[in-house]
C-alpha atoms as one frame of an Amber mdcrd trajectory, in Angstrom:
protein
-117.796 -54.003-230.583-114.053 -53.512-231.126-111.571 -56.123-229.972-108.983
 -53.361-229.835-109.163 -51.748-226.455-106.302 -49.272-226.792-103.543 -48.657
-229.310-101.086 -46.060-230.562 -99.698 -45.590-234.066 -97.476 -43.395-236.229
 -98.047 -42.526-239.903-101.351 -43.699-241.432-104.555 -44.123-239.440-104.900
 -47.884-238.815-107.507 -50.272-240.169-110.373 -49.349-237.843-109.711 -45.616
-237.409-109.091 -45.973-233.661-106.036 -45.184-231.580-103.750 -42.380-230.450
-101.608 -40.813-233.155 -97.943 -40.316-232.227 -95.152 -38.351-233.890 -92.314
 -40.620-235.091 -89.422 -41.684-232.804 -91.232 -41.370-229.477 -89.599 -42.992
-226.431 -90.993 -46.347-225.299 -92.441 -44.731-222.162 -94.701 -42.572-224.362
 -95.681 -45.640-226.392 -96.577 -47.511-223.193 -98.882 -44.714-222.067-100.500
 -43.957-225.429-100.926 -47.628-226.414-102.569 -48.422-223.075 -99.743 -50.788
-222.099 -98.617 -49.028-218.900-100.006 -51.633-216.483 -98.827 -55.003-215.200
-100.280 -58.494-215.241-100.693 -59.451-211.576-101.334 -62.969-210.329-103.225
 -64.430-207.405-104.000 -68.002-206.399-107.483 -69.253-207.171-109.902 -69.241
-204.224-113.419 -70.591-204.135-116.365 -70.617-201.739-117.501 -74.094-200.669
-121.203 -74.201-199.863-124.282 -73.724-201.989-125.458 -70.538-200.281-122.290
 -68.594-201.000-121.737 -68.207-197.248-119.517 -71.271-196.961-115.827 -71.452
-196.210-113.167 -70.079-198.579-110.613 -72.545-199.934-107.491 -72.118-202.062
-106.670 -74.030-205.254-102.892 -73.522-205.462-102.362 -75.361-208.780-104.032
 -72.482-210.637-103.559 -68.716-210.724-105.866 -65.885-211.715-104.154 -63.277
-213.892-105.575 -59.765-213.596-104.746 -56.187-214.591-102.927 -54.078-212.023
-104.830 -50.919-213.025-108.461 -52.019-213.300-108.178 -55.331-211.391-110.135
 -56.841-214.320-109.562 -60.607-214.606-107.653 -61.818-217.686-107.522 -65.614
-217.342-107.003 -68.615-215.098-103.714 -70.412-215.777-101.472 -73.103-214.334
 -99.212 -72.073-211.456 -96.266 -72.921-213.761 -97.398 -70.279-216.286 -94.718
 -67.698-217.169 -96.208 -64.221-217.572 -94.961 -61.842-220.293 -95.667 -58.258
-219.226 -96.920 -55.460-221.545 -93.681 -53.567-220.812 -91.636 -56.550-222.070
 -93.381 -56.413-225.440 -92.288 -52.800-225.934 -88.887 -53.253-224.267 -88.088
 -55.958-226.867 -87.762 -53.154-229.416 -85.563 -50.794-227.359 -82.182 -51.728
-228.859 -83.772 -52.370-232.261 -85.219 -48.849-232.392 -82.324 -47.039-230.679
 -79.461 -48.595-232.647 -80.934 -51.074-235.147 -82.819 -48.700-237.428 -86.240
 -50.167-236.566 -89.214 -47.883-235.946 -92.332 -48.749-233.955 -95.461 -48.242
-236.027 -98.344 -49.654-233.966 -98.746 -51.175-230.518-101.770 -51.977-228.449
-104.069 -54.165-226.444-106.730 -56.549-227.763-109.580 -58.198-225.872-109.321
 -56.132-222.649-105.634 -56.995-222.217-105.729 -60.692-223.034-103.635 -60.070
-226.176-100.817 -57.555-226.595 -98.790 -56.618-229.646 -96.284 -54.209-231.154
 -95.276 -53.869-234.807 -92.093 -52.156-236.019 -90.720 -51.351-239.446 -87.349
 -52.997-239.968 -86.165 -50.395-242.474 -85.969 -53.029-245.220 -88.070 -52.504
-248.332 -88.206 -53.327-252.022 -89.972 -51.716-254.984 -91.174 -54.274-257.518
 -90.996 -52.975-261.088 -90.265 -49.533-259.679 -93.678 -48.732-258.196 -94.985
 -51.563-256.015 -93.366 -51.004-252.604 -93.192 -53.710-249.922 -91.817 -52.921
-246.435 -90.430 -55.355-243.874 -91.853 -55.421-240.331 -91.308 -57.318-237.104
 -94.401 -58.222-235.075 -94.190 -59.299-231.430 -97.389 -60.496-229.808 -98.440
 -62.455-226.768-101.670 -63.558-225.099-102.426 -64.507-221.522-105.636 -66.428
-222.278-104.018 -69.520-223.793-104.664 -68.521-227.427-101.107 -67.562-228.423
 -97.536 -68.312-227.443 -95.306 -65.243-227.327 -94.583 -64.909-231.042 -91.967
 -62.838-232.860 -92.630 -62.852-236.591 -91.266 -61.100-239.632 -94.072 -59.706
-241.740 -94.166 -57.748-244.957 -96.704 -55.044-245.751 -97.502 -54.070-249.323
 -97.857 -50.302-249.115-100.461 -49.840-251.866-103.090 -51.902-250.048-101.712
 -52.459-246.528-101.750 -56.252-247.028 -99.694 -58.343-244.635 -97.806 -61.535
-245.425 -95.573 -63.437-243.029 -92.073 -63.893-244.406 -91.664 -67.616-244.896
 -88.315 -68.890-243.655 -87.527 -72.027-245.594 -89.956 -74.643-244.314 -90.835
 -72.797-241.104 -93.277 -69.916-240.836 -90.725 -67.191-240.141 -91.760 -67.019
-236.506 -90.071 -67.703-233.175 -92.639 -68.971-230.652 -92.015 -69.102-226.907
 -94.668 -71.129-225.040 -95.821 -69.700-221.716 -94.365 -72.623-219.812 -90.911
 -71.223-220.746 -89.316 -67.967-219.658 -89.439 -65.341-222.429 -85.831 -64.349
-223.168 -85.916 -61.358-225.511 -82.233 -61.496-226.443 -82.392 -65.223-227.237
 -85.409 -64.608-229.476 -83.564 -61.810-231.262 -80.579 -64.106-231.786 -82.900
 -66.681-233.357 -84.395 -63.965-235.541 -80.912 -63.139-236.792 -81.485 -65.807
-239.436 -84.681 -64.034-240.373 -83.127 -60.611-240.964 -81.050 -62.134-243.749
 -84.136 -64.007-244.939 -85.502 -60.705-246.282 -83.050 -61.075-249.192 -84.443
 -64.502-250.105 -87.974 -63.205-249.702 -87.194 -60.268-251.998 -85.845 -62.609
-254.695 -89.059 -64.645-254.548 -91.293 -61.553-254.651 -89.435 -60.320-257.731
 -89.769 -63.737-259.384 -93.522 -63.771-258.649 -93.875 -60.303-260.204 -92.106
 -61.530-263.379 -94.212 -64.718-263.708 -97.147 -64.142-266.076-100.221 -66.372
-265.581-103.048 -67.264-267.960-106.746 -66.990-267.088-106.881 -70.800-266.752
-103.842 -70.870-264.444-105.257 -68.121-262.237-108.618 -69.891-261.945-106.838
 -73.132-260.989-104.677 -71.278-258.439-107.676 -69.697-256.676-109.465 -73.061
-256.590-106.415 -74.742-255.025-106.075 -72.024-252.383-109.767 -71.674-251.511
-111.045 -75.251-251.500-110.426 -75.540-247.752-114.074 -74.729-247.016-115.479
 -77.561-249.092-113.893 -80.262-246.931-116.254 -80.004-243.978-119.667 -80.586
-245.466-121.682 -82.867-247.707-124.606 -80.530-248.331-122.575 -78.049-250.364
-123.494 -75.005-248.267-119.931 -74.190-247.340-118.720 -74.990-250.850-121.027
 -72.210-252.086-119.337 -69.733-249.744-116.072 -70.981-251.207-117.313 -70.109
-254.715-118.199 -66.603-253.582-114.679 -66.227-252.140-113.219 -67.345-255.473
-115.369 -64.790-257.313-114.213 -62.092-254.874-110.493 -62.806-255.351-110.923
 -63.103-259.123-112.500 -59.638-259.177-109.611 -58.264-257.106-107.098 -59.887
-259.468-108.940 -58.617-262.562-108.400 -55.001-261.527-110.620 -54.263-258.553
-107.833 -54.911-256.032-105.624 -52.087-254.783-102.487 -52.109-256.897-103.910
 -54.826-259.173-103.170 -52.766-262.287 -99.498 -52.154-261.398 -97.048 -53.814
-263.795 -95.805 -56.039-260.953 -99.288 -57.451-260.261-101.326 -57.293-263.463
-101.597 -60.831-264.841 -98.769 -62.127-262.619 -98.300 -64.643-259.801 -97.586
 -61.688-257.464-101.009 -60.329-258.381-102.606 -63.709-257.604-100.987 -63.801
-254.169-102.003 -60.222-253.325-105.603 -60.843-254.377-105.784 -63.487-251.647
-103.979 -61.356-249.033-106.241 -58.378-249.743-109.293 -60.634-249.447-108.062
 -62.073-246.118-106.942 -58.742-244.635-109.786 -56.511-245.794-112.792 -58.399
-247.175-113.128 -61.859-245.669-116.324 -62.252-243.681-115.781 -61.554-239.989
-117.758 -60.259-237.032-115.750 -57.030-237.138-112.637 -55.490-238.660-110.795
 -56.411-235.475-111.799 -60.067-235.629-110.619 -60.075-239.254-107.265 -58.539
-238.312-106.846 -60.973-235.415-107.476 -63.889-237.811-105.273 -62.366-240.519
-102.305 -62.116-238.137-102.756 -65.088-235.836-105.559 -67.403-237.006-107.338
 -68.901-239.992-106.537 -65.926-242.217-102.804 -66.333-241.583-103.086 -70.022
-242.513-104.886 -69.125-245.732-102.215 -66.574-246.677 -99.509 -69.173-246.046
-101.351 -71.544-248.391-101.591 -68.795-251.021 -97.840 -68.171-250.683 -96.977
 -71.895-250.956 -99.133 -72.286-254.095 -97.639 -69.117-255.636 -94.092 -70.372
-255.013 -94.957 -73.575-256.927 -95.624 -71.387-259.967 -92.012 -70.144-259.989
 -90.357 -73.396-258.871
């Protein structure tokens, strides 16, 4: 069962092999159609039938609204009447000026969980090659959900080309994201103004990536790093069962770091703090146990996997402090 209902992409086939392949530089209208985002979120007040037999009178509950798809009429969620909807078209429209004049290029867009979650991902045009061969590209992700699981979130993300690993670009002490809760109106231009700080943050991020790729680590230091990053699972149990899973995760990332990981033998990653970090991101993005590839990607971008990658980044930065 795929969480991804529809999506479109340019360049490489995405993680699960699904989706409609587009030629580069397509207009947003083509993206909307091919990504399955050419519908609207409609709203209706909640009504219920009073009476056990189902033949009773119909009453309204005006404090709540049902959100549903305009095309299939499929229900999406029940929300407060104060809820501010962000439409699929707004997610794509956010990128119009960025792609037409800003040098950005849409790379994937689509619908998760029957329309409850929507996203688009664009390359910013910024990239760096560490030690000449290890290329990392900058991206901007915009995502929203109408089931209460996610504020509308604009986030700078980097993707390491050799293994397609994602890492949010940390902005100082924040997470590099602008989040607009659904009780507020989504103002695309205001969000882009806030992200103005983040475009320049690529330079700081690049400096840190380079420093990580220069920082050699011993076997003892790498073992200690993985234990610090992956001890989160041991906190919830006294019987040791989850701690065992934690050990297997540590073994998995150690194997990736030792040469099994994609790009692990590049000069930038072999025996370095950058290699440590990418062993964890590859594990989270591609190997961590999940019900499906889609559940893993959802967690890697928005959930527990994203938290784990942030922890891996924070611990790596301590090694170059």
